[in-house]
Each structure stands twice: as C-alpha cells, then as structure tokens.
N, CA, C and O atoms as a GROMACS GRO file, in nm:
protein
  328
    1UNK      N    1  -3.798  -3.731  -5.271
    1UNK     CA    2  -3.819  -3.678  -5.138
    1UNK      C    3  -3.707  -3.721  -5.043
    1UNK      O    4  -3.655  -3.639  -4.967
    2UNK      N    5  -3.670  -3.849  -5.048
    2UNK     CA    6  -3.563  -3.900  -4.962
    2UNK      C    7  -3.430  -3.836  -5.000
    2UNK      O    8  -3.351  -3.801  -4.912
    3UNK      N    9  -3.405  -3.820  -5.127
    3UNK     CA   10  -3.281  -3.758  -5.173
    3UNK      C   11  -3.271  -3.614  -5.125
    3UNK      O   12  -3.163  -3.567  -5.090
    4UNK      N   13  -3.383  -3.545  -5.123
    4UNK     CA   14  -3.385  -3.406  -5.078
    4UNK      C   15  -3.348  -3.399  -4.929
    4UNK      O   16  -3.276  -3.308  -4.888
    5UNK      N   17  -3.398  -3.494  -4.848
    5UNK     CA   18  -3.365  -3.498  -4.705
    5UNK      C   19  -3.218  -3.530  -4.682
    5UNK      O   20  -3.154  -3.471  -4.594
    6UNK      N   21  -3.164  -3.621  -4.761
    6UNK     CA   22  -3.022  -3.657  -4.749
    6UNK      C   23  -2.935  -3.537  -4.783
    6UNK      O   24  -2.838  -3.510  -4.713
    7UNK      N   25  -2.969  -3.467  -4.887
    7UNK     CA   26  -2.892  -3.348  -4.926
    7UNK      C   27  -2.902  -3.241  -4.818
    7UNK      O   28  -2.802  -3.176  -4.786
    8UNK      N   29  -3.020  -3.222  -4.761
    8UNK     CA   30  -3.039  -3.124  -4.655
    8UNK      C   31  -2.955  -3.159  -4.533
    8UNK      O   32  -2.892  -3.071  -4.474
    9UNK      N   33  -2.952  -3.284  -4.494
    9UNK     CA   34  -2.871  -3.327  -4.380
    9UNK      C   35  -2.723  -3.304  -4.408
    9UNK      O   36  -2.651  -3.257  -4.320
   10UNK      N   37  -2.677  -3.336  -4.527
   10UNK     CA   38  -2.537  -3.315  -4.562
   10UNK      C   39  -2.500  -3.168  -4.561
   10UNK      O   40  -2.393  -3.130  -4.514
   11UNK      N   41  -2.590  -3.084  -4.611
   11UNK     CA   42  -2.564  -2.940  -4.613
   11UNK      C   43  -2.557  -2.886  -4.472
   11UNK      O   44  -2.476  -2.797  -4.443
   12UNK      N   45  -2.640  -2.936  -4.382
   12UNK     CA   46  -2.640  -2.888  -4.244
   12UNK      C   47  -2.520  -2.940  -4.165
   12UNK      O   48  -2.469  -2.868  -4.080
   13UNK      N   49  -2.475  -3.061  -4.190
   13UNK     CA   50  -2.365  -3.120  -4.116
   13UNK      C   51  -2.228  -3.083  -4.171
   13UNK      O   52  -2.129  -3.088  -4.097
   14UNK      N   53  -2.219  -3.049  -4.295
   14UNK     CA   54  -2.091  -3.021  -4.358
   14UNK      C   55  -2.015  -2.907  -4.289
   14UNK      O   56  -1.897  -2.924  -4.260
   15UNK      N   57  -2.078  -2.791  -4.262
   15UNK     CA   58  -2.002  -2.686  -4.195
   15UNK      C   59  -1.950  -2.728  -4.057
   15UNK      O   60  -1.839  -2.689  -4.020
   16UNK      N   61  -2.025  -2.806  -3.982
   16UNK     CA   62  -1.980  -2.849  -3.850
   16UNK      C   63  -1.857  -2.939  -3.861
   16UNK      O   64  -1.766  -2.928  -3.779
   17UNK      N   65  -1.854  -3.026  -3.958
   17UNK     CA   66  -1.738  -3.114  -3.974
   17UNK      C   67  -1.617  -3.036  -4.022
   17UNK      O   68  -1.504  -3.066  -3.982
   18UNK      N   69  -1.638  -2.937  -4.106
   18UNK     CA   70  -1.525  -2.855  -4.152
   18UNK      C   71  -1.469  -2.772  -4.037
   18UNK      O   72  -1.347  -2.760  -4.025
   19UNK      N   73  -1.554  -2.715  -3.955
   19UNK     CA   74  -1.507  -2.634  -3.844
   19UNK      C   75  -1.435  -2.719  -3.740
   19UNK      O   76  -1.339  -2.672  -3.678
   20UNK      N   77  -1.479  -2.841  -3.719
   20UNK     CA   78  -1.419  -2.927  -3.618
   20UNK      C   79  -1.277  -2.968  -3.654
   20UNK      O   80  -1.199  -3.003  -3.566
   21UNK      N   81  -1.243  -2.966  -3.782
   21UNK     CA   82  -1.111  -3.012  -3.823
   21UNK      C   83  -1.009  -2.900  -3.830
   21UNK      O   84  -0.892  -2.927  -3.860
   22UNK      N   85  -1.047  -2.777  -3.803
   22UNK     CA   86  -0.954  -2.664  -3.813
   22UNK      C   87  -0.922  -2.607  -3.675
   22UNK      O   88  -0.990  -2.635  -3.576
   23UNK      N   89  -0.818  -2.527  -3.672
   23UNK     CA   90  -0.780  -2.457  -3.550
   23UNK      C   91  -0.888  -2.356  -3.513
   23UNK      O   92  -0.964  -2.313  -3.600
   24UNK      N   93  -0.896  -2.317  -3.386
   24UNK     CA   94  -0.994  -2.213  -3.350
   24UNK      C   95  -0.957  -2.081  -3.416
   24UNK      O   96  -0.844  -2.060  -3.459
   25UNK      N   97  -1.053  -1.992  -3.423
   25UNK     CA   98  -1.030  -1.863  -3.487
   25UNK      C   99  -0.924  -1.784  -3.415
   25UNK      O  100  -0.841  -1.717  -3.478
   26UNK      N  101  -0.925  -1.790  -3.283
   26UNK     CA  102  -0.824  -1.720  -3.205
   26UNK      C  103  -0.768  -1.815  -3.100
   26UNK      O  104  -0.838  -1.905  -3.052
   27UNK      N  105  -0.646  -1.793  -3.065
   27UNK     CA  106  -0.586  -1.866  -2.953
   27UNK      C  107  -0.536  -1.762  -2.854
   27UNK      O  108  -0.481  -1.659  -2.894
   28UNK      N  109  -0.554  -1.789  -2.727
   28UNK     CA  110  -0.511  -1.698  -2.623
   28UNK      C  111  -0.400  -1.763  -2.545
   28UNK      O  112  -0.416  -1.872  -2.490
   29UNK      N  113  -0.286  -1.694  -2.539
   29UNK     CA  114  -0.173  -1.742  -2.459
   29UNK      C  115  -0.155  -1.643  -2.345
   29UNK      O  116  -0.127  -1.525  -2.367
   30UNK      N  117  -0.172  -1.693  -2.223
   30UNK     CA  118  -0.157  -1.608  -2.106
   30UNK      C  119  -0.012  -1.614  -2.056
   30UNK      O  120   0.053  -1.717  -2.070
   31UNK      N  121   0.038  -1.503  -1.998
   31UNK     CA  122   0.178  -1.502  -1.950
   31UNK      C  123   0.206  -1.613  -1.849
   31UNK      O  124   0.315  -1.671  -1.850
   32UNK      N  125   0.111  -1.644  -1.763
   32UNK     CA  126   0.135  -1.747  -1.662
   32UNK      C  127   0.149  -1.886  -1.724
   32UNK      O  128   0.206  -1.976  -1.662
   33UNK      N  129   0.098  -1.904  -1.845
   33UNK     CA  130   0.113  -2.032  -1.912
   33UNK      C  131   0.251  -2.046  -1.977
   33UNK      O  132   0.298  -2.158  -1.998
   34UNK      N  133   0.316  -1.934  -2.009
   34UNK     CA  134   0.448  -1.938  -2.072
   34UNK      C  135   0.555  -1.961  -1.965
   34UNK      O  136   0.638  -2.051  -1.978
   35UNK      N  137   0.554  -1.877  -1.859
   35UNK     CA  138   0.657  -1.885  -1.755
   35UNK      C  139   0.633  -1.998  -1.656
   35UNK      O  140   0.727  -2.057  -1.605
   36UNK      N  141   0.506  -2.028  -1.629
   36UNK     CA  142   0.465  -2.130  -1.533
   36UNK      C  143   0.527  -2.108  -1.397
   36UNK      O  144   0.574  -2.202  -1.333
   37UNK      N  145   0.528  -1.982  -1.351
   37UNK     CA  146   0.577  -1.953  -1.217
   37UNK      C  147   0.488  -2.013  -1.110
   37UNK      O  148   0.532  -2.032  -0.997
   38UNK      N  149   0.365  -2.043  -1.145
   38UNK     CA  150   0.269  -2.098  -1.050
   38UNK      C  151   0.288  -2.247  -1.027
   38UNK      O  152   0.234  -2.302  -0.931
   39UNK      N  153   0.365  -2.314  -1.114
   39UNK     CA  154   0.379  -2.459  -1.103
   39UNK      C  155   0.476  -2.494  -0.992
   39UNK      O  156   0.584  -2.436  -0.981
   40UNK      N  157   0.437  -2.590  -0.908
   40UNK     CA  158   0.522  -2.634  -0.799
   40UNK      C  159   0.521  -2.787  -0.796
   40UNK      O  160   0.420  -2.848  -0.760
   41UNK      N  161   0.634  -2.847  -0.833
   41UNK     CA  162   0.642  -2.994  -0.836
   41UNK      C  163   0.617  -3.056  -0.699
   41UNK      O  164   0.553  -3.160  -0.689
   42UNK      N  165   0.668  -2.991  -0.593
   42UNK     CA  166   0.648  -3.046  -0.458
   42UNK      C  167   0.499  -3.056  -0.424
   42UNK      O  168   0.455  -3.151  -0.360
   43UNK      N  169   0.422  -2.956  -0.467
   43UNK     CA  170   0.279  -2.961  -0.438
   43UNK      C  171   0.210  -3.068  -0.522
   43UNK      O  172   0.134  -3.149  -0.468
   44UNK      N  173   0.234  -3.070  -0.651
   44UNK     CA  174   0.162  -3.160  -0.740
   44UNK      C  175   0.205  -3.305  -0.722
   44UNK      O  176   0.123  -3.396  -0.738
   45UNK      N  177   0.332  -3.328  -0.690
   45UNK     CA  178   0.379  -3.466  -0.680
   45UNK      C  179   0.379  -3.519  -0.536
   45UNK      O  180   0.352  -3.637  -0.514
   46UNK      N  181   0.410  -3.432  -0.438
   46UNK     CA  182   0.425  -3.476  -0.299
   46UNK      C  183   0.318  -3.420  -0.205
   46UNK      O  184   0.306  -3.467  -0.092
   47UNK      N  185   0.242  -3.320  -0.249
   47UNK     CA  186   0.140  -3.260  -0.163
   47UNK      C  187   0.199  -3.168  -0.058
   47UNK      O  188   0.137  -3.144   0.046
   48UNK      N  189   0.320  -3.115  -0.082
   48UNK     CA  190   0.387  -3.030   0.016
   48UNK      C  191   0.370  -2.884  -0.022
   48UNK      O  192   0.380  -2.846  -0.139
   49UNK      N  193   0.344  -2.802   0.079
   49UNK     CA  194   0.334  -2.657   0.060
   49UNK      C  195   0.459  -2.589   0.114
   49UNK      O  196   0.519  -2.636   0.211
   50UNK      N  197   0.498  -2.479   0.052
   50UNK     CA  198   0.608  -2.399   0.105
   50UNK      C  199   0.566  -2.337   0.236
   50UNK      O  200   0.448  -2.307   0.257
   51UNK      N  201   0.662  -2.318   0.326
   51UNK     CA  202   0.633  -2.254   0.453
   51UNK      C  203   0.615  -2.103   0.428
   51UNK      O  204   0.704  -2.039   0.372
   52UNK      N  205   0.503  -2.047   0.470
   52UNK     CA  206   0.481  -1.903   0.446
   52UNK      C  207   0.572  -1.819   0.535
   52UNK      O  208   0.608  -1.860   0.646
   53UNK      N  209   0.607  -1.702   0.487
   53UNK     CA  210   0.684  -1.608   0.568
   53UNK      C  211   0.589  -1.536   0.660
   53UNK      O  212   0.480  -1.496   0.620
   54UNK      N  213   0.629  -1.519   0.783
   54UNK     CA  214   0.550  -1.448   0.882
   54UNK      C  215   0.620  -1.318   0.918
   54UNK      O  216   0.743  -1.312   0.922
   55UNK      N  217   0.542  -1.216   0.944
   55UNK     CA  218   0.596  -1.085   0.978
   55UNK      C  219   0.526  -1.034   1.104
   55UNK      O  220   0.410  -1.065   1.128
   56UNK      N  221   0.598  -0.956   1.181
   56UNK     CA  222   0.537  -0.891   1.297
   56UNK      C  223   0.448  -0.779   1.247
   56UNK      O  224   0.480  -0.711   1.148
   57UNK      N  225   0.336  -0.759   1.316
   57UNK     CA  226   0.241  -0.655   1.276
   57UNK      C  227   0.206  -0.568   1.395
   57UNK      O  228   0.216  -0.610   1.510
   58UNK      N  229   0.164  -0.448   1.366
   58UNK     CA  230   0.108  -0.358   1.465
   58UNK      C  231  -0.043  -0.358   1.448
   58UNK      O  232  -0.095  -0.359   1.337
   59UNK      N  233  -0.114  -0.355   1.563
   59UNK     CA  234  -0.259  -0.347   1.560
   59UNK      C  235  -0.301  -0.212   1.618
   59UNK      O  236  -0.251  -0.169   1.722
   60UNK      N  237  -0.392  -0.148   1.550
   60UNK     CA  238  -0.442  -0.018   1.596
   60UNK      C  239  -0.594  -0.023   1.594
   60UNK      O  240  -0.655  -0.064   1.496
   61UNK      N  241  -0.655   0.020   1.706
   61UNK     CA  242  -0.801   0.027   1.712
   61UNK      C  243  -0.843   0.161   1.655
   61UNK      O  244  -0.796   0.266   1.699
   62UNK      N  245  -0.932   0.158   1.558
   62UNK     CA  246  -0.981   0.280   1.495
   62UNK      C  247  -1.132   0.272   1.485
   62UNK      O  248  -1.191   0.167   1.508
   63UNK      N  249  -1.194   0.384   1.450
   63UNK     CA  250  -1.338   0.383   1.425
   63UNK      C  251  -1.369   0.478   1.311
   63UNK      O  252  -1.300   0.578   1.290
   64UNK      N  253  -1.472   0.444   1.240
   64UNK     CA  254  -1.519   0.525   1.128
   64UNK      C  255  -1.657   0.577   1.161
   64UNK      O  256  -1.738   0.505   1.219
   65UNK      N  257  -1.683   0.700   1.126
   65UNK     CA  258  -1.816   0.758   1.146
   65UNK      C  259  -1.891   0.755   1.014
   65UNK      O  260  -1.839   0.792   0.909
   66UNK      N  261  -2.016   0.711   1.023
   66UNK     CA  262  -2.103   0.709   0.906
   66UNK      C  263  -2.239   0.759   0.953
   66UNK      O  264  -2.319   0.684   1.010
   67UNK      N  265  -2.264   0.886   0.928
   67UNK     CA  266  -2.388   0.945   0.979
   67UNK      C  267  -2.383   0.950   1.130
   67UNK      O  268  -2.292   1.009   1.188
   68UNK      N  269  -2.481   0.889   1.196
   68UNK     CA  270  -2.485   0.886   1.343
   68UNK      C  271  -2.415   0.764   1.400
   68UNK      O  272  -2.407   0.752   1.523
   69UNK      N  273  -2.365   0.675   1.319
   69UNK     CA  274  -2.305   0.551   1.368
   69UNK      C  275  -2.153   0.559   1.367
   69UNK      O  276  -2.093   0.608   1.272
   70UNK      N  277  -2.093   0.511   1.474
   70UNK     CA  278  -1.948   0.493   1.482
   70UNK      C  279  -1.920   0.345   1.463
   70UNK      O  280  -1.975   0.261   1.534
   71UNK      N  281  -1.835   0.313   1.367
   71UNK     CA  282  -1.806   0.174   1.333
   71UNK      C  283  -1.665   0.141   1.381
   71UNK      O  284  -1.568   0.194   1.328
   72UNK      N  285  -1.654   0.055   1.483
   72UNK     CA  286  -1.521   0.019   1.532
   72UNK      C  287  -1.451  -0.076   1.435
   72UNK      O  288  -1.516  -0.157   1.367
   73UNK      N  289  -1.319  -0.065   1.429
   73UNK     CA  290  -1.242  -0.152   1.340
   73UNK      C  291  -1.102  -0.168   1.395
   73UNK      O  292  -1.058  -0.091   1.481
   74UNK      N  293  -1.032  -0.268   1.346
   74UNK     CA  294  -0.893  -0.290   1.380
   74UNK      C  295  -0.811  -0.277   1.253
   74UNK      O  296  -0.848  -0.330   1.148
   75UNK      N  297  -0.700  -0.205   1.262
   75UNK     CA  298  -0.610  -0.187   1.149
   75UNK      C  299  -0.482  -0.263   1.178
   75UNK      O  300  -0.413  -0.232   1.275
   76UNK      N  301  -0.451  -0.360   1.097
   76UNK     CA  302  -0.328  -0.436   1.110
   76UNK      C  303  -0.235  -0.396   0.997
   76UNK      O  304  -0.275  -0.394   0.880
   77UNK      N  305  -0.110  -0.365   1.031
   77UNK     CA  306  -0.012  -0.331   0.929
   77UNK      C  307   0.124  -0.382   0.972
   77UNK      O  308   0.151  -0.394   1.091
   78UNK      N  309   0.210  -0.411   0.877
   78UNK     CA  310   0.342  -0.464   0.913
   78UNK      C  311   0.426  -0.359   0.986
   78UNK      O  312   0.419  -0.240   0.957
   79UNK      N  313   0.505  -0.409   1.080
   79UNK     CA  314   0.599  -0.319   1.147
   79UNK      C  315   0.708  -0.279   1.050
   79UNK      O  316   0.744  -0.354   0.959
   80UNK      N  317   0.758  -0.161   1.071
   80UNK     CA  318   0.867  -0.114   0.984
   80UNK      C  319   0.996  -0.187   1.019
   80UNK      O  320   1.020  -0.217   1.136
   81UNK      N  321   1.080  -0.215   0.920
   81UNK     CA  322   1.207  -0.283   0.951
   81UNK      C  323   1.296  -0.196   1.040
   81UNK      O  324   1.293  -0.073   1.030
   82UNK      N  325   1.373  -0.260   1.126
   82UNK     CA  326   1.462  -0.186   1.219
   82UNK      C  327   1.579  -0.126   1.148
   82UNK      O  328   1.663  -0.062   1.211
   0.00000   0.00000   0.00000
C-alpha cells in the first residue's frame, strides 16, 4: 500500500519537474525589447525627465447636437507652421 502511494506521488510530480527544467513552449520577443527606445538612463539613474516640447494651439468653441440636446465643447488643435 505504501509503495503504491510512493509510485503515485512520483508519477504525479515527475511531469512537473521535467517541465520546470525546460524552456517555455513559446517565447515572445517584442520590438521595444530589442531596440529599447523607451530606456532612458537619466530617468532610471538620476530621476530626470526630458523637457517636453510645447506648441502654440488654437482653441475653437463648438457644439454637437444629439437629439434635443446641444453639447458644448472646446476643440484644441496645433497652429499651422508659419
């Protein structure tokens, strides 16, 4: 009886140990992991952020109609270059 339990435990654990020692069935390599364009040493090492570029914008007041309701909105868009 004890031998039967030992064999059963070995049979159940054997596949898990075999799977744990092998590579996964598939590996996924994403483009951002190859080029690492997202990595910034100044941020990770010094806590510094790049200064964002600012652009002039035009604001336009608009409204949308939905049934009986008029919905006011603001449309912001970049100014065209001179």
